[in-house]
Structures are given as structure tokens and as C-alpha cells.
N, CA, C and O of each residue as an XYZ file, in Angstrom:
696
protein
N      32.265    199.328    166.358
C      33.362    198.417    166.588
C      32.536    197.538    166.210
O      31.331    197.466    166.450
N      33.679    196.364    165.167
C      33.372    195.691    164.468
C      33.216    194.087    165.193
O      34.212    193.661    165.778
N      32.151    193.345    165.151
C      32.703    192.360    165.867
C      32.081    190.917    164.581
O      31.139    190.921    163.788
N      32.898    190.087    164.833
C      32.890    188.931    163.820
C      32.127    187.643    164.379
O      32.608    187.270    165.449
N      31.013    186.839    163.901
C      30.241    185.835    164.872
C      28.868    186.749    165.564
O      28.328    186.303    166.576
N      28.473    187.783    165.054
C      27.920    188.783    165.423
C      26.639    188.339    165.640
O      25.849    188.939    166.369
N      26.279    186.900    164.805
C      24.420    187.326    164.903
C      23.871    186.361    166.006
O      22.702    185.985    166.091
N      24.542    186.139    166.544
C      23.924    185.173    167.442
C      24.658    185.253    168.693
O      25.664    185.961    168.741
N      24.097    184.330    170.137
C      25.039    183.907    170.683
C      25.411    184.926    171.504
O      24.564    185.810    171.630
N      26.868    185.116    172.354
C      27.759    186.307    172.724
C      27.853    187.719    171.899
O      27.637    188.909    172.133
N      28.305    186.897    170.780
C      28.168    187.709    169.533
C      27.145    189.080    169.306
O      27.435    190.276    169.318
N      25.895    188.424    169.105
C      24.802    189.657    169.180
C      24.651    190.486    170.814
O      24.466    191.699    170.913
N      24.783    189.472    172.087
C      24.890    189.886    173.026
C      25.825    191.245    172.963
O      25.366    192.360    173.213
N      27.258    190.990    172.580
C      28.141    192.202    172.483
C      27.544    193.656    171.642
O      27.648    194.835    171.984
N      27.017    193.164    170.654
C      26.505    194.058    169.503
C      25.743    194.501    170.325
O      26.421    195.449    170.721
N      24.475    194.554    171.121
C      23.686    194.910    171.481
C      24.205    195.864    172.789
O      23.843    197.040    172.788
N      24.934    195.435    173.753
C      25.314    195.943    174.754
C      25.963    197.207    174.392
O      25.968    198.125    175.213
N      26.758    197.404    172.721
C      27.839    198.378    172.818
C      26.979    199.617    171.980
O      27.292    200.796    171.815
N      25.854    198.909    171.555
C      24.866    199.782    170.630
C      24.055    200.392    171.529
O      23.809    201.509    171.072
N      23.425    200.213    172.737
C      23.038    200.532    173.486
C      24.118    201.988    174.050
O      23.874    203.170    174.291
N      25.135    201.294    174.078
C      26.392    202.201    174.705
C      26.226    203.807    173.632
O      25.980    204.886    174.172
N      26.370    203.701    172.459
C      26.271    204.488    171.442
C      27.254    204.156    170.254
O      27.677    204.869    169.344
N      27.487    202.755    170.587
C      28.835    202.719    169.449
C      27.918    202.779    167.959
O      26.745    203.150    167.998
N      28.230    202.589    167.340
C      27.872    202.608    165.640
C      28.800    200.253    165.704
O      29.946    199.888    165.966
N      27.736    199.551    165.384
C      28.114    198.398    165.539
C      27.925    197.781    163.936
O      27.102    197.968    163.040
N      29.160    196.942    164.094
C      29.369    195.936    162.773
C      28.438    194.396    163.076
O      28.485    193.889    164.196
N      27.985    194.043    162.456
C      27.232    192.767    162.932
C      27.565    191.735    161.670
O      26.756    191.307    160.846
N      28.772    191.501    161.744
C      29.511    190.619    160.706
C      29.279    189.026    160.973
O      29.718    188.514    162.003
N      28.563    188.260    159.990
C      28.537    186.661    160.520
C      28.806    185.904    159.041
O      29.015    186.466    157.966
N      28.751    184.743    159.258
C      28.511    183.465    158.056
C      27.059    183.700    157.706
O      26.719    183.636    156.524
N      26.191    183.963    158.646
C      24.830    183.650    158.565
C      24.294    185.390    158.682
O      24.159    186.152    159.639
N      24.000    185.593    156.580
C      23.967    187.655    156.867
C      22.278    187.634    156.997
O      21.777    188.757    156.930
N      21.352    186.531    157.169
C      20.298    186.763    157.148
C      19.988    187.104    158.867
O      19.324    188.093    159.178
N      20.391    186.432    159.605
C      20.234    186.418    160.861
C      20.664    187.785    161.339
O      19.966    188.310    162.206
N      21.773    188.458    160.862
C      22.827    189.325    160.818
C      22.119    190.845    160.743
O      22.236    191.720    161.601
N      21.354    190.932    159.496
C      20.570    192.028    158.957
C      19.339    192.305    159.940
O      19.047    193.463    160.242
N      18.374    190.819    160.604
C      17.263    190.992    161.184
C      18.066    191.532    162.674
O      17.355    192.247    163.380
N      19.186    191.304    163.089
C      19.454    192.172    164.238
C      19.910    193.724    164.516
O      19.925    194.417    165.533
N      20.321    193.980    162.982
C      20.791    195.384    162.937
C      19.220    196.147    162.177
O      19.112    197.372    162.233
N      18.356    195.499    161.660
C      16.923    196.018    161.680
C      16.705    195.945    162.696
O      15.921    196.880    162.865
N      16.848    195.411    163.723
C      15.915    195.356    165.199
C      16.809    196.515    166.200
O      16.259    197.061    167.157
N      18.095    196.760    165.861
C      18.663    197.741    166.752
C      18.634    199.155    166.525
O      18.598    200.020    167.400
N      18.661    199.394    164.777
C      18.089    200.719    164.281
C      19.345    201.219    163.326
O      20.054    200.252    163.046
N      19.807    202.424    162.761
C      20.175    203.010    162.470
C      22.087    203.212    162.294
O      22.946    203.411    161.435
N      21.901    202.957    164.014
C      23.652    202.744    163.672
C      24.614    201.326    164.043
O      25.554    201.208    164.829
N      23.760    200.015    162.855
C      23.844    199.144    163.175
C      23.862    198.475    162.188
O      22.807    198.174    161.629
N      25.237    198.017    161.658
C      25.062    197.605    160.195
C      25.714    196.255    159.554
O      26.920    196.161    159.328
N      24.836    195.294    159.308
C      25.320    193.831    159.507
C      26.100    193.697    157.846
O      25.971    194.500    156.923
N      26.830    192.552    157.854
C      27.462    191.672    156.696
C      27.849    190.567    156.497
O      27.972    189.902    157.526
N      28.135    190.004    155.450
C      28.512    188.416    155.835
C      30.064    188.500    155.689
O      30.684    189.128    154.830
N      30.625    187.645    156.831
C      31.495    187.390    157.128
C      32.087    186.116    157.558
O      31.978    185.760    158.732
N      32.955    185.119    156.337
C      33.217    183.889    156.561
C      35.399    184.221    156.770
O      36.285    184.190    155.915
N      35.463    184.533    158.491
C      36.710    184.786    158.828
C      37.513    183.842    158.530
O      38.643    184.020    158.986
N      37.296    182.419    157.636
C      38.679    181.831    157.009
C      39.062    182.256    156.128
O      40.201    181.977    155.756
N      38.013    183.368    155.226
C      38.930    183.989    153.813
C      39.193    185.307    154.108
O      38.335    186.034    154.610
N      40.479    185.736    153.799
C      41.110    186.739    154.107
C      40.475    187.773    152.994
O      40.411    188.839    153.605
N      40.136    187.916    152.090
C      39.428    188.720    151.147
C      37.717    189.321    151.674
O      37.299    190.476    151.588
N      37.026    188.172    152.183
C      35.484    188.840    153.261
C      36.279    189.596    154.405
O      35.492    190.087    155.215
N      37.433    189.801    154.668
C      37.767    190.094    155.918
C      38.240    191.913    155.368
O      37.903    192.989    155.862
N      39.040    191.629    154.292
C      39.418    192.988    153.984
C      37.902    193.697    153.256
O      37.791    194.921    153.185
N      37.096    193.017    152.887
C      35.625    193.519    151.815
C      34.868    194.257    153.360
O      34.229    195.303    153.478
N      35.141    193.536    154.083
C      34.114    193.695    155.479
C      34.348    194.792    156.201
O      33.488    195.512    156.709
N      35.941    194.976    156.270
C      36.333    196.008    156.926
C      36.395    197.273    156.619
O      36.480    198.246    157.369
N      36.333    197.199    155.127
C      36.469    198.425    154.199
C      35.015    198.876    153.895
O      34.761    200.081    153.891
N      34.007    197.916    153.628
C      32.765    198.341    154.011
C      32.314    199.354    155.127
O      31.780    200.452    154.965
N      32.654    198.729    156.285
C      32.117    199.268    157.876
C      32.835    200.141    157.896
O      32.204    201.182    158.076
N      33.922    200.306    157.801
C      35.032    201.682    158.572
C      34.273    202.764    156.983
O      34.246    203.917    157.414
N      33.764    202.774    155.603
C      33.666    203.448    155.269
C      32.109    204.145    155.829
O      31.759    205.325    155.805
N      31.404    202.998    156.297
C      30.480    203.433    156.807
C      30.238    204.039    158.326
O      29.227    204.596    158.752
N      31.533    203.745    159.041
C      31.162    204.352    160.129
C      32.527    205.052    160.733
O      32.882    205.060    161.912
N      33.176    205.622    159.626
C      34.119    206.264    159.777
C      35.836    206.101    160.319
O      36.842    206.809    160.368
N      35.497    204.948    160.608
C      37.070    204.552    161.155
C      36.181    203.075    161.705
O      35.017    202.748    161.472
N      37.165    202.432    162.449
C      37.154    201.093    163.417
C      38.047    201.682    165.015
O      39.062    202.376    165.072
N      37.600    201.368    165.642
C      38.116    201.761    167.310
C      38.533    200.449    167.991
O      39.601    200.182    168.541
N      37.288    199.591    167.801
C      37.660    198.063    168.312
C      37.348    196.424    167.387
O      36.222    196.033    167.079
N      37.633    196.261    167.321
C      37.595    194.620    166.656
C      37.254    193.811    167.632
O      37.974    193.806    168.630
N      36.153    192.990    167.585
C      36.006    191.740    168.437
C      36.193    190.468    168.063
O      35.086    189.966    168.260
N      36.879    189.654    167.659
C      37.352    188.275    167.310
C      36.265    187.366    168.018
O      36.814    186.801    168.965
N      35.011    187.032    167.923
C      34.076    186.349    168.254
C      33.369    185.205    167.897
O      32.562    184.518    168.523
N      33.948    185.114    166.473
C      33.486    183.702    165.911
C      34.391    182.608    166.342
O      35.571    182.709    166.677
N      33.421    181.216    166.260
C      33.982    180.439    166.570
C      33.613    179.104    166.868
O      32.613    179.390    167.526
N      33.645    177.989    166.890
C      33.105    176.817    166.580
C      33.870    175.906    167.529
O      35.081    175.879    167.749
N      32.515    174.882    168.236
C      33.503    173.772    169.124
C      32.528    172.447    168.409
O      31.371    172.381    167.994
N      33.650    171.490    168.517
C      33.159    170.046    168.485
C      33.481    169.671    169.588
O      34.478    170.056    170.199
N      32.454    168.662    170.065
C      32.234    168.079    171.747
C      32.450    166.345    171.846
O      31.421    165.670    171.808
N      33.389    165.847    171.935
C      33.113    164.442    172.157
C      34.847    163.856    172.240
O      35.744    164.623    172.590
N      35.192    161.951    171.742
C      36.240    162.073    172.431
C      37.209    162.320    170.532
O      36.852    161.987    169.403
N      38.332    162.960    170.992
C      39.332    163.020    169.702
C      38.860    162.090    169.093
O      38.227    162.297    168.057
N      39.058    160.785    169.606
C      39.295    159.551    167.683
C      37.897    159.655    167.033
O      37.776    159.536    165.814
N      36.940    159.857    167.770
C      35.410    159.373    167.534
C      35.291    161.283    166.389
O      34.402    161.522    165.571
N      35.990    161.863    166.608
C      35.460    163.277    166.024
C      35.935    163.454    164.817
O      37.139    163.344    165.050
N      35.827    163.694    163.435
C      36.279    163.505    162.164
C      37.276    164.704    161.945
O      37.105    165.912    162.111
N      38.575    163.855    161.443
C      39.698    164.842    161.514
C      39.530    166.123    160.747
O      40.397    166.989    160.860
N      38.302    166.346    159.840
C      37.848    167.454    159.179
C      37.142    168.744    160.123
O      36.959    169.933    159.862
N      36.871    167.984    161.227
C      36.318    168.443    162.712
C      37.307    169.474    163.484
O      36.844    170.492    163.998
N      38.628    169.179    163.538
C      39.560    169.185    163.885
C      40.516    170.381    163.556
O      41.139    171.230    164.194
N      40.278    169.943    161.912
C      40.934    171.085    160.901
C      39.799    172.267    161.041
O      40.259    173.404    160.935
N      38.610    172.181    161.228
C      37.826    173.573    160.859
C      37.742    174.598    162.149
O      37.485    175.802    162.121
N      38.101    173.575    163.550
C      37.999    174.414    164.939
C      39.264    175.036    164.797
O      39.279    176.147    165.327
N      40.548    174.634    164.156
C      41.781    175.374    164.312
C      41.962    176.437    163.109
O      42.966    177.143    163.203
N      41.062    176.662    161.906
C      40.629    177.329    160.584
C      39.829    178.572    161.250
O      40.156    179.750    161.110
N      38.529    178.020    162.130
C      37.763    179.364    162.076
C      38.590    179.934    163.883
O      38.686    181.142    164.100
N      38.968    179.153    164.700
C      39.068    179.429    165.702
C      40.496    180.436    166.272
O      40.705    181.096    167.290
N      41.322    180.125    164.975
C      43.124    180.361    165.419
C      43.240    181.364    163.842
O      43.459    182.571    163.743
N      43.001    180.339    162.740
C      43.280    181.774    161.029
C      42.336    182.216    161.526
O      42.833    183.122    162.195
N      41.199    182.249    161.717
C      39.759    183.463    161.691
C      40.738    184.711    162.012
O      41.157    185.499    161.164
N      41.080    184.748    163.679
C      41.294    185.460    164.775
C      42.478    186.250    163.685
O      42.495    187.441    163.375
N      43.334    185.266    163.285
C      44.859    185.750    162.700
C      44.389    186.808    161.797
O      44.650    188.003    161.939
N      43.485    186.154    160.603
C      43.123    187.047    159.574
C      42.466    188.234    160.113
O      43.011    189.237    159.651
N      41.670    188.466    160.775
C      41.077    189.229    161.309
C      41.939    190.782    162.166
O      41.713    191.985    162.299
N      42.787    189.968    162.489
C      43.979    191.357    163.841
C      44.666    191.540    162.192
O      44.484    192.716    161.877
N      45.249    190.924    161.266
C      45.512    191.149    160.464
C      45.268    191.949    159.306
O      46.006    192.448    158.457
N      43.981    191.935    159.508
C      43.392    192.862    158.035
C      42.764    193.856    158.829
O      42.234    194.683    158.086
N      42.562    194.185    160.334
C      42.401    195.425    161.083
C      43.019    196.413    161.161
O      42.605    197.565    161.290
N      44.528    195.855    161.056
C      45.732    196.598    161.583
C      45.867    197.907    161.301
O      46.127    198.807    162.100
N      45.612    198.021    159.704
C      45.671    199.525    159.125
C      44.726    200.347    159.542
O      45.091    201.494    159.801
N      43.445    200.038    159.700
C      42.085    200.547    160.003
C      42.600    201.354    161.719
O      42.467    202.546    161.997
N      43.327    199.993    162.853
C      43.453    200.566    163.736
C      44.470    201.268    164.177
O      44.405    201.808    165.282
N      45.263    201.343    163.605
C      46.797    202.184    163.454
C      46.519    203.407    163.260
O      47.402    204.141    163.705
N      45.058    204.321    162.443
C      44.457    205.270    162.149
C      43.467    205.443    163.758
O      43.011    206.553    164.036
N      43.348    204.840    164.230
C      42.090    205.191    165.471
C      43.035    205.722    166.766
O      43.885    205.067    167.369
N      42.533    207.396    167.049
C      43.419    207.515    168.430
C      42.581    206.334    169.547
O      43.007    206.551    170.682
N      41.936    205.617    169.550
C      41.691    204.939    170.296
C      41.530    203.187    170.129
O      40.468    202.734    169.702
N      42.147    202.693    170.332
C      42.379    200.983    169.447
C      42.372    199.743    170.524
O      43.092    199.426    171.471
N      41.187    199.195    169.895
C      41.045    197.873    171.070
C      40.986    196.805    170.224
O      40.411    196.910    169.140
N      41.643    195.521    170.668
C      41.098    194.365    169.672
C      40.639    193.936    171.019
O      41.119    194.408    172.050
N      39.610    192.944    170.995
C      39.623    191.609    171.805
C      39.203    190.534    171.402
O      38.225    190.570    170.656
N      39.766    189.292    171.738
C      39.529    188.393    170.739
C      38.804    186.843    172.411
O      39.242    186.612    173.538
N      37.607    186.239    171.595
C      37.252    185.618    172.633
C      37.893    184.553    172.555
O      37.960    183.938    171.490
N      38.474    184.142    173.651
C      39.626    183.092    173.835
C      38.535    181.834    174.793
O      37.447    181.466    174.351
N      39.090    181.365    176.051
C      37.857    180.284    176.881
C      38.885    179.874    177.899
O      40.087    179.753    177.660
N      38.247    179.654    179.155
C      39.211    179.203    180.211
C      39.511    177.976    179.736
O      40.455    177.528    180.387
N      39.066    177.064    178.723
C      39.446    176.019    177.967
C      41.202    176.611    177.390
O      41.914    175.773    176.838
N      41.591    177.665    177.534
C      43.214    178.364    177.218
C      43.854    177.863    178.416
O      44.947    177.312    178.278
N      43.445    177.947    179.342
C      44.138    177.613    180.610
C      44.589    176.525    180.763
O      45.784    176.504    181.060
N      43.713    174.889    180.609
C      44.471    173.768    180.846
C      43.461    172.990    179.401
O      42.426    173.422    178.895
N      44.095    171.986    179.122
C      43.866    171.099    178.464
C      42.004    170.062    178.863
O      41.912    169.390    179.890
N      40.977    170.157    178.002
C      40.087    169.307    178.624
C      39.894    167.860    177.927
O      40.326    167.583    176.809
N      39.326    167.167    178.592
C      39.002    165.890    177.661
C      37.638    166.240    177.352
O      36.781    166.820    178.019
N      37.629    165.495    175.559
C      36.182    165.449    174.644
C      36.826    167.127    174.126
O      36.372    167.558    173.065
N      37.841    167.994    174.881
C      37.555    169.515    174.104
C      38.854    169.488    173.408
O      38.980    170.564    172.824
N      39.873    168.724    173.218
C      41.434    168.742    173.076
C      41.511    169.852    172.002
O      42.109    170.863    172.370
N      40.924    169.856    170.504
C      41.049    170.407    169.743
C      40.856    171.719    169.971
O      41.835    172.463    169.914
N      39.425    172.302    170.302
C      38.806    173.125    170.880
C      39.910    174.147    172.263
O      40.183    175.346    172.310
N      40.212    173.215    173.019
C      41.563    173.815    174.025
C      42.492    173.987    173.244
O      42.884    175.151    173.321
N      43.233    173.197    172.276
C      44.423    173.904    171.485
C      43.951    175.022    170.567
O      44.763    175.905    170.289
N      42.750    175.071    170.081
C      42.657    176.668    169.343
C      42.542    178.015    170.690
O      42.651    179.240    170.629
N      42.369    177.394    171.429
C      42.228    178.690    172.609
C      43.541    179.126    172.915
O      44.023    180.254    172.819
N      44.202    177.732    173.417
C      45.441    178.255    173.581
C      45.936    179.085    172.888
O      46.353    180.160    173.320
N      45.981    178.645    171.418
C      46.715    179.396    169.911
C      46.322    180.996    170.487
O      47.108    181.856    170.885
N      44.888    181.057    170.384
C      44.028    182.225    170.844
C      44.716    183.459    172.019
O      44.765    184.688    172.069
N      45.107    182.487    172.739
C      45.735    183.480    173.784
C      47.114    183.383    173.898
O      47.622    184.062    174.791
N      47.726    182.808    173.317
C      49.353    183.067    173.200
C      49.142    184.375    172.252
O      49.227    185.486    172.775
N      48.877    184.253    170.906
C      48.542    185.780    169.752
C      48.307    186.975    170.886
O      49.022    187.975    170.952
N      47.379    186.747    171.614
C      46.601    188.033    172.142
C      48.185    188.607    172.954
O      48.685    189.730    172.883
N      48.701    187.371    173.714
C      49.216    188.383    174.550
C      50.825    188.762    173.724
O      51.582    189.705    173.949
N      50.938    187.824    172.893
C      51.919    188.335    171.818
C      51.812    189.645    171.109
O      52.760    190.421    170.987
N      50.405    189.886    170.571
C      50.438    190.841    169.654
C      49.703    192.145    170.824
O      49.286    193.154    170.255
N      49.603    192.107    171.969
C      48.975    193.162    173.016
C      50.706    193.946    173.123
O      50.849    195.167    173.173
N      51.816    193.010    173.139
C      53.505    193.412    173.629
C      53.865    194.230    172.277
O      54.355    195.359    172.273
N      53.634    193.690    171.469
C      54.019    194.307    169.734
C      53.239    195.324    169.705
O      53.946    196.330    169.759
N      51.760    195.684    169.626
C      50.796    196.550    169.456
C      51.127    197.292    170.029
O      50.282    198.174    169.874
N      52.136    197.777    170.939
C      51.677    199.028    171.878
C      52.667    200.035    171.362
O      52.698    201.149    171.886
N      53.454    199.739    170.402
C      54.086    200.798    169.703
C      53.417    201.355    168.646
O      54.028    202.202    167.994
N      51.904    200.968    168.218
C      50.971    201.678    167.556
C      49.999    202.193    169.002
O      49.221    203.042    168.567
N      49.809    202.046    170.183
C      48.637    202.478    170.738
C      47.248    201.587    170.800
O      46.101    202.032    170.852
N      47.636    200.307    170.782
C      46.711    199.372    170.265
C      46.510    198.339    171.036
O      46.905    197.283    170.542
N      45.848    198.238    172.480
C      45.820    197.062    173.226
C      45.189    196.117    172.877
O      44.068    196.403    172.457
N      45.608    194.454    172.876
C      45.116    193.245    172.510
C      44.661    192.888    173.112
O      45.626    192.640    173.836
N      43.480    192.355    173.894
C      42.943    191.755    174.967
C      42.307    190.397    174.771
O      42.379    189.877    173.657
N      41.579    189.674    175.944
C      41.309    188.624    175.403
C      40.239    188.115    176.593
O      40.542    188.315    177.769
N      38.807    187.358    176.200
C      37.993    187.010    177.667
C      37.954    185.826    177.204
O      38.041    185.504    176.019
N      37.788    184.967    178.354
C      37.618    183.773    178.849
C      36.628    183.405    179.471
O      36.615    183.129    180.670
N      35.442    183.354    178.506
C      34.483    182.741    179.260
C      34.739    181.126    179.312
O      33.975    180.399    179.947
């Protein structure tokens, strides 16, 4: 299982749970030092690495490295995300753009880069972290909600499209 944004929070908890269930886990994050500390804490079936989800080359390198180490990829968890809270007009436009870049483009990049590996697996899943904010727009979280609506739509579309490969694409909406 390869998890983006895995050095802390939901990502680190997910890594720990799957590690405890016997999975080889990929802990990939911008904060590579924290990812490495978690991998060392967990043990030999944990691998840490650098991943900027906005960078397609990072995805390609990280997945190649992980799959060479783990022997393949069964589950991709697109967990990396960002949230800026506050009135839309008081939030810098650059923050709105960063939300879309990480929360939407990061998920798209991960799905696209992982597909060749997932197609080789006998059991393959993509789990995208969406949000309850994908159900209805929220004040002071407009860009975040929009990004999670997009993740929800991408997830639903790919789940139908990738059935031909035996790959399920699911989302979690905390």
C-alpha cells in the first residue's frame, strides 16, 4: 500500500493500521524526515520517501522506487491534502490555487501514475480522501469544498471506467 501525505495525521494513522495488518507500506510525503522517522519506528516493512503530489516526475519516481522495493502495488491511498479556512475574499488567490493543485491535481497525478502498476495486480484499489465537504458547499471553505467535489467526481468516474481492469476506485469522506 502506497500512501501520499503519510507522514502525519490521517496518513500516518492509515500507514500504521496497514503495517499492523502485515502490509508493506509506502510512507511518502513532502516532509521526508518525518516520513523516515515513522518508517524507522514501524520497522522493516515500511519505506519512506519524498513526494510532492503536484509533481508528476515525483509520482513516477516514488512509485517505481516503492514497487521495486515492495514487489508491486495493490493499494494507492491519495491522502495528501491541504485546507485554507476563512472568507473567500480574505484568502489569497494563491491559496485557492494551491488547494486545487494539491487536492485535485495531486489525486489525478497519483491515479494516472499508479495505473500501470495497479493493472498488474490481482487485487487493486485506489482510495481517495474526499470529505463530507464534497456533499455540500460550506462557507469559509469554498475552495476546499470545490476540490473535494472534484475528487468525488473523479473517484466515481474512474470506479466505473477502471472496472475493465478489475480496479476499484473508492473514496472516504471524513
